[in-house]
N, C-alpha and C positions, 0 to 999 in steps of 0.2 A: 504493500500500500504506500509505503514511503517512496519507493522508486517511481511509482506511477505519478505521485504528486510532484516529484522533482521534475519529471519529464514534462508534465503539463505546465509547470511554472516556467520552465526554460522555453518551451515552444511559444507560450503566450507572450513572453517578454521579447522574443526574437521577432515574432510576427508583427506586432504593433511598431516595433522600433525600425524594422526594415521597410515597412510600407511608407511611413512618413518621410523616411530618408531618401527613398527612391522616387517619391512622388513630386516633391518640391523641385528637385534638380532638373527634372525633365521639362516641366512647364516653365520653369524659371529661365532656362537656357534657350527656349524656343519662343517664349512669349515676350519677355522684356526686350532684350537687345539681340536681334538676329545676327548682327555683326560679330558679337562676342562668341556666339555658338559656332559660327563658321570658322573663326580663328582657332578656337579650341579643337574643333574637329580636324582641322588641317594639321595641327601639331600632333 
């Protein structure tokens, strides 16, 4: 039971943390300044 609880806690902490981190960078690099996104993509 302790092992299952540890797995749930870890998966829950990784899911919410990864979603917000991968969501803002995508719209932020393509919505705000398209020039910056092109330069970063080229590099």
